[in-house]
C-alpha positions as CSV (number, residue, x, y, z in Angstrom):
1,M,117.2,108.1,82.8
2,A,115.3,106.8,79.9
3,L,114.2,103.4,79.1
4,F,113.3,101.4,76.2
5,S,110.1,98.8,76.4
6,F,108.4,97.7,73.4
7,R,106.1,95.1,73.7
8,H,103.8,94.1,70.4
9,S,100.9,91.7,70.2
10,V,98.2,91.0,67.5
11,K,94.4,89.4,67.9
12,T,93.3,87.4,64.5
13,F,91.0,85.0,63.4
14,S,93.4,83.7,60.6
15,E,93.4,79.9,60.2
16,K,97.4,80.1,59.8
17,R,98.2,81.5,62.9
18,V,100.8,79.5,64.3
19,D,100.8,80.8,68.1
20,E,97.0,80.1,69.7
21,S,97.7,83.2,72.3
22,R,97.2,85.2,69.1
23,A,93.3,83.6,68.6
24,A,90.7,86.5,68.7
25,K,87.4,85.7,70.6
26,V,84.3,88.2,70.0
27,G,84.1,90.8,72.5
28,Q,87.7,90.4,73.3
29,T,88.4,94.1,71.5
30,A,86.0,96.1,73.4
31,A,87.0,94.4,76.8
32,H,90.7,95.6,76.3
33,L,89.5,99.3,74.9
34,R,87.7,99.8,78.2
35,Y,90.6,97.7,80.2
36,I,93.1,100.9,79.0
37,A,91.2,103.3,79.0
38,R,89.9,102.9,82.7
39,P,89.5,106.1,84.6
40,K,91.5,104.7,87.3
41,A,94.7,104.5,85.6
42,A,94.8,106.4,82.1
43,R,95.1,109.9,82.6
44,V,94.8,111.0,78.8
45,V,93.1,109.0,76.1
46,L,93.7,110.0,72.5
47,R,91.2,108.9,69.6
48,E,91.6,109.4,66.5
49,R,89.6,108.2,62.6
50,L,88.0,105.4,64.7
51,T,84.8,104.2,62.6
52,G,82.9,104.0,65.4
53,P,80.7,106.6,67.5
54,T,82.0,104.5,70.9
55,D,85.2,102.5,71.8
56,A,82.9,99.0,71.7
57,A,81.0,99.9,68.1
58,T,84.8,100.5,66.8
59,A,85.8,97.1,68.5
60,Q,83.1,95.2,67.0
61,E,83.0,96.6,63.2
62,A,86.6,95.6,63.2
63,E,85.8,91.8,64.5
64,V,83.3,91.5,62.0
65,A,85.6,92.6,59.2
66,A,88.8,90.6,60.8
67,Q,86.3,87.6,60.6
68,R,84.7,88.1,57.4
69,G,88.5,88.1,55.7
70,K,89.9,86.1,58.3
71,G,92.8,88.5,59.3
72,R,93.8,90.7,61.7
73,V,91.7,92.6,64.2
74,C,94.2,95.4,65.6
75,E,97.5,95.8,66.7
76,R,98.3,96.3,70.1
77,F,101.6,98.2,71.7
78,I,102.8,98.5,75.3
79,I,105.3,101.0,75.0
80,A,107.4,102.8,77.7
81,L,107.6,106.4,78.4
82,P,110.3,108.8,79.8
83,V,110.4,109.6,83.3
84,E,112.4,113.0,83.4
85,A,109.7,114.1,80.6
86,T,106.5,116.6,81.6
87,A,102.9,115.5,81.0
88,E,102.4,117.3,77.9
89,Q,105.8,116.1,76.2
90,R,104.5,112.5,76.8
91,E,101.0,113.0,75.1
92,A,102.9,115.1,72.4
93,M,105.6,112.0,71.6
94,V,102.4,109.4,71.9
95,R,100.8,111.1,69.2
96,A,103.5,111.9,66.7
97,F,104.7,108.1,67.0
98,A,101.0,107.0,66.5
99,E,100.5,109.1,63.6
100,Q,103.8,108.3,62.2
101,L,102.8,104.5,62.5
102,T,99.0,104.6,61.0
103,G,100.1,106.9,58.3
104,G,97.9,109.5,58.6
105,S,95.3,107.1,57.9
106,A,94.5,104.2,60.1
107,G,92.4,105.1,63.1
108,Y,94.0,104.4,66.8
109,M,93.4,104.7,69.9
110,A,96.2,105.7,72.6
111,A,95.9,105.7,76.7
112,I,98.8,107.4,78.9
113,H,99.5,105.4,82.2
114,D,101.2,107.8,84.6
115,K,99.0,109.0,87.2
116,H,100.1,106.9,90.7
117,G,101.6,104.0,92.1
118,N,103.8,101.7,89.9
119,D,102.6,103.9,86.6
120,Q,104.8,107.1,88.0
121,R,107.7,105.2,88.4
122,N,107.0,103.2,85.1
123,P,105.0,105.7,82.9
124,H,103.9,104.1,79.3
125,F,101.1,103.9,77.1
126,H,98.9,101.2,75.0
127,L,98.4,101.9,71.5
128,V,95.6,100.1,69.9
129,A,96.0,100.4,65.9
130,F,93.0,99.5,63.3
131,D,94.4,98.4,59.8
132,V,93.1,99.9,56.5
133,M,93.7,98.7,53.3
134,I,94.4,101.1,50.6
135,K,93.9,100.4,47.3
136,S,97.0,101.5,44.8
137,G,95.1,102.2,41.6
138,G,96.2,99.4,39.6
139,R,95.9,95.5,39.9
140,G,96.6,93.4,43.4
141,R,95.4,93.2,46.4
142,P,94.9,96.5,48.7
143,K,97.8,97.1,50.4
144,S,97.8,97.3,54.4
145,T,98.8,100.9,55.6
146,L,100.2,99.4,58.7
147,G,102.3,96.8,57.3
148,M,102.5,94.4,60.4
149,A,102.3,91.2,58.7
150,R,105.6,92.1,56.8
151,K,108.8,90.8,57.6
152,H,110.9,92.7,60.5
153,A,107.8,94.9,60.6
154,V,108.1,94.7,64.6
155,E,111.5,95.4,64.4
156,T,110.8,98.5,62.1
157,S,108.4,99.8,64.4
158,A,110.8,99.8,67.2
159,K,113.3,101.6,65.6
160,M,110.5,104.1,64.5
161,W,109.4,104.6,68.1
162,A,113.4,105.1,68.9
163,D,114.1,107.7,66.5
164,T,110.7,109.8,67.3
165,H,111.8,109.6,70.8
166,N,115.2,110.6,70.9
167,E,114.1,113.8,68.2
168,L,112.0,115.1,70.6
169,M,113.8,114.7,73.4
170,W,117.0,115.8,71.6
171,E,114.6,119.0,70.8
172,W,113.3,119.2,74.5
173,G,117.0,120.0,75.9
174,F,117.8,116.1,77.4
175,G,121.1,114.9,77.2
176,P,122.4,111.3,75.8
177,A,121.3,109.8,79.4
178,S,117.9,110.2,77.8
179,M,118.5,108.3,74.8
180,I,117.0,105.2,73.9
181,S,118.0,102.4,71.3
182,H,115.8,99.6,69.6
183,L,119.1,97.4,69.0
184,S,119.6,94.0,71.3
185,L,122.2,93.7,73.6
186,K,124.0,91.2,71.3
187,D,123.7,93.8,68.5
188,R,125.1,96.4,70.8
189,G,128.1,94.4,71.3
190,I,127.2,93.9,75.1
191,D,128.2,90.6,76.6
192,R,125.4,90.5,79.3
193,I,122.4,88.3,79.3
194,P,118.9,90.0,79.4
195,T,116.6,89.4,81.9
196,I,113.4,88.1,81.8
197,H,110.1,89.9,82.2
198,E,108.1,89.6,85.7
199,G,105.4,91.5,85.6
200,V,103.6,93.6,88.7
201,G,101.7,90.4,89.6
202,A,104.3,88.2,90.0
203,R,106.2,90.5,92.0
204,A,103.2,91.2,93.8
205,M,103.0,87.8,94.5
206,A,107.0,87.7,95.7
207,R,106.5,90.5,98.2
208,S,103.4,88.7,99.9
209,K,105.2,85.4,99.7
210,K,102.5,83.5,98.2
211,E,103.2,80.4,96.0
212,I,103.1,81.1,92.3
213,A,101.7,78.0,90.5
214,Q,103.7,75.9,88.6
215,K,102.6,75.3,85.1
216,G,103.5,72.1,83.5
217,K,104.6,72.8,80.3
218,W,107.2,75.4,81.2
219,R,108.6,72.5,83.3
220,A,111.4,71.5,81.3
221,I,112.8,75.3,81.2
222,D,112.2,76.7,84.8
223,E,112.1,73.3,86.6
224,G,109.6,74.7,88.7
225,H,111.8,78.0,89.9
226,S,110.1,81.3,89.4
227,R,111.2,84.1,86.6
228,A,112.2,86.2,90.1
229,E,114.7,83.4,91.1
230,A,116.1,83.4,87.3
231,N,116.3,87.0,87.0
232,R,118.6,87.0,90.6
233,T,120.5,84.0,88.9
234,I,120.9,86.2,85.5
235,R,122.3,89.1,87.6
236,Q,124.7,87.4,89.7
237,I,125.9,85.9,86.3
238,N,126.2,89.3,84.7
239,Q,128.0,90.6,88.0
240,M,130.4,87.8,88.2
241,K,131.1,88.3,84.3
242,E,132.2,92.2,84.9
243,M,134.4,90.8,88.0
244,I,136.4,88.6,85.7
245,D,136.8,90.4,82.8
246,E,138.0,93.2,85.0
247,R,140.7,91.2,87.0
248,E,141.5,89.6,83.6
249,Y,142.3,93.2,82.1
250,R,143.8,94.2,85.4
251,L,146.5,90.8,85.1
252,G,147.2,91.5,81.7
253,R,146.0,88.4,79.9
254,S,143.7,89.8,77.6
255,N,145.2,93.2,76.7
256,E,147.3,93.2,74.7
257,E,148.5,97.3,75.1
258,N,149.3,96.8,78.8
259,H,152.4,95.5,78.6
260,E,153.8,96.3,81.8
261,Q,151.7,93.7,83.3
262,L,153.3,91.0,81.1
263,N,156.0,88.5,82.8
264,C,155.8,90.6,86.0
265,L,157.4,93.5,84.9
266,G,156.8,96.9,85.6
267,A,156.6,100.0,82.8
268,E,160.3,101.4,84.6
269,S,161.7,97.9,84.0
270,R,160.4,98.2,80.3
271,A,162.5,101.5,79.6
272,Y,165.8,100.1,80.9
273,V,164.6,96.5,78.2
274,G,164.4,96.5,75.1
275,W,162.8,94.2,72.5
276,G,165.9,94.0,71.0
277,G,167.4,92.7,73.5
278,K,170.0,96.0,74.7
279,V,169.9,98.7,77.0
280,A,167.1,101.5,76.1
281,G,168.7,104.9,75.0
282,T,172.1,102.8,74.3
283,A,173.6,101.6,70.9
284,T,174.3,98.1,69.4
285,P,177.9,97.6,70.5
286,S,180.5,97.6,67.6
287,G,181.5,93.7,66.5
288,A,178.3,92.3,68.2
289,T,176.4,89.5,66.9
290,V,172.5,89.3,67.9
291,G,171.3,86.1,67.5
292,R,167.3,84.8,66.7
293,R,166.5,83.3,70.1
294,R,169.6,84.1,72.4
295,K,170.8,87.8,72.0
296,S,174.9,87.3,72.5
297,Y,177.1,90.8,72.6
298,Q,180.9,89.9,71.6
299,I,182.6,92.9,72.6
300,A,185.4,93.6,69.9
301,D,188.1,95.4,72.1
302,D,188.3,91.6,74.2
303,P,186.9,89.0,72.3
304,S,187.3,86.6,75.3
305,I,184.5,88.2,77.0
306,T,180.9,87.3,75.9
307,A,178.0,89.4,77.5
308,T,174.4,87.0,77.0
309,H,171.5,88.9,77.4
310,P,169.0,86.8,79.5
311,R,165.9,85.8,76.9
312,P,164.1,89.1,75.7
313,I,160.7,89.2,76.9
314,Q,158.4,88.4,74.1
315,R,154.9,89.5,73.3
316,K,152.1,87.7,74.3
317,R,149.5,87.3,71.5
318,P,145.9,88.6,71.8
319,R,143.8,85.9,73.0
320,R,141.1,85.2,71.0
321,P,137.8,86.4,72.6
322,N,135.7,83.7,74.4
323,P,132.3,83.5,73.0
324,P,129.9,85.6,75.6
325,F,129.0,83.2,78.6
326,F,130.7,80.2,77.5
327,L,129.7,77.3,79.8
328,S,133.1,75.1,79.0
329,R,136.7,76.1,77.5
330,T,136.6,73.5,74.9
331,G,134.7,70.6,73.4
332,R,131.6,70.9,71.2
333,R,129.4,72.8,73.6
334,R,131.6,75.8,73.3
335,R,131.1,75.6,69.8
336,S,127.9,75.8,69.7
337,L,127.5,78.5,71.7
338,R,129.9,80.5,70.2
339,R,127.3,79.6,66.5
340,R,124.4,80.9,68.1
341,Y,126.0,83.8,70.1
342,R,123.5,83.4,73.3
343,V,122.8,81.3,75.9
344,R,119.3,79.6,76.3
345,R,117.7,81.2,79.8
346,I,116.8,77.8,80.9
347,F,117.5,77.6,84.4
348,R,119.7,74.1,85.2
349,E,122.0,76.1,82.4
350,L,121.9,79.4,83.9
351,D,123.1,77.6,87.4
352,W,126.0,75.5,85.5
353,L,126.7,79.2,84.0
354,R,126.6,80.8,87.8
355,A,129.0,77.7,89.1
356,T,131.4,78.1,85.9
357,L,131.8,81.5,86.5
358,K,132.2,81.4,90.2
359,A,135.1,78.6,90.1
360,R,137.0,80.9,87.2
361,L,136.8,84.0,89.5
362,L,138.0,82.1,92.5
363,K,140.6,80.9,90.6
364,L,141.7,84.5,89.7
365,E,141.4,85.6,92.7
366,A,144.1,82.7,94.2
367,R,146.4,83.6,91.0
368,T,146.2,87.4,92.2
369,R,147.3,86.5,95.8
370,L,150.0,83.9,94.8
371,R,151.4,86.7,91.7
372,P,154.9,87.1,92.6
373,P,156.1,90.8,93.4
374,E,157.3,92.8,90.6
375,I,161.5,93.1,89.4
376,A,163.0,96.2,90.9
377,P,164.0,98.0,87.6
378,V,167.3,99.5,89.0
379,D,168.1,95.7,89.8
380,K,167.6,94.7,86.3
381,Q,169.6,97.4,85.0
382,L,172.8,96.7,87.2
383,K,172.5,93.1,86.3
384,F,172.3,93.5,82.9
385,T,175.5,95.9,83.0
386,L,177.6,93.3,84.7
387,K,177.4,91.1,82.4
388,L,178.2,93.4,79.7
389,E,181.0,94.0,81.9
390,G,181.8,90.6,82.3
391,T,182.4,91.6,85.9
392,E,179.2,89.4,87.3
393,R,180.5,85.8,88.1
C-alpha cells in the first residue's frame, strides 16, 4: 500500500526569514548533496542541468548567487515512494516529477534511497532543486521557475506529486489501494488525530531504552514526554473514538435511519405498529377520531367502546455531530474546538482527551449492559388488538 509523505524545506540568506532554521550557511548545501548522494544509501542519483562540473561547484555557485541577491539557495524535498513499485518504476516516477516541478529549465539533483535496511521498508527520494529566474521580455523582475515562495506553493507541489504518482501507478496496472492523496485528514472528513513524526534516530533510542535529552523550549508542549509517548496516546485516542462511534451507531443515537433500535423496539414490532397509530396493513376504522398527541379510535358500531392507542413512537431528531475530539460537552472550550476544528497536540490536552473518551466509553458499555430487552412483536400486536376490541381489562 502506497503512503503519502511530502516534506519541504528551504535554505535562504534573506533577512526577512521568520524561522531561523531556514538560515543558510556557507558550505551547507555541498554537505547536504554529499549526504543524500552517499553510495551507502543512494541506489540511483539523477542530475540534470546543474551549473557546475561537480556537486560541490554547483552548491558553491548557488550559495554565492543567493548571498548576492539575499534569497534562497535551493529547495529541498523528501518524498516517499511506493513500496509495491519496481526500481525502474520508481526511477521513472522521480524523473517525471522532477521535470514537471522544474519546468524543464531549472537544475536538480535527486537521490533514491531504497537499497537496504529501513530504506527498503520505507523507500523515498531526496530532491534538491536550484531555481532559475527567467525574464518575461517585458518590464518587471524576472520570474521564478520553481515559484516556491508564492502562496500555497507547497500545497500545489504536493498535489503535483500525488497526481503524478496516481497517474503512473494507474498506467502500470496498480489498483485503488496504491493511490495516494495530498489532502489532510480534515479535508478528507476523517475524524482522527494525526501522529507526530518521530524520526529514525528517536525510534532507535527508544528501542535501546536510552534517555532522550529534553529541550527546554518544548517543555510547555511535551512536558518532558517523548514523541513516541505522544504517538501512543494519540493512537489510543483514535482507537477509543472508533469504538465510541461504533457503539453509538449500534445504539441508534446518531443514526436516524436505524429506527428499529430506537425505544427498544425491533424491526418486527415496527411492522405491526405504524407511525399513524394504527396496525400496519389495516385501514382506519370508520368514525374514528385521531388526536394530535394521543391516538383515540371511537368505533361507530358501539360508541361506548373507545380504543386508545398508547402514544406513538416518535422519531428522534438527528443529533448534531460533535466537533472532532471535543474535550467537554458544554462551555467555551467546546465552541472554541468547533471553530478551530482541531486539537492541539499538547501532551496534557491529549491526556485529558484520552481520559474523557475512556469515561464516555465506560458509560456506553454500562448503558449497553443495562439496556432492557426488546418487546416481543407478537405480544405488542395482541395487546393493541385487545384494546381495539375493548376486551382488555
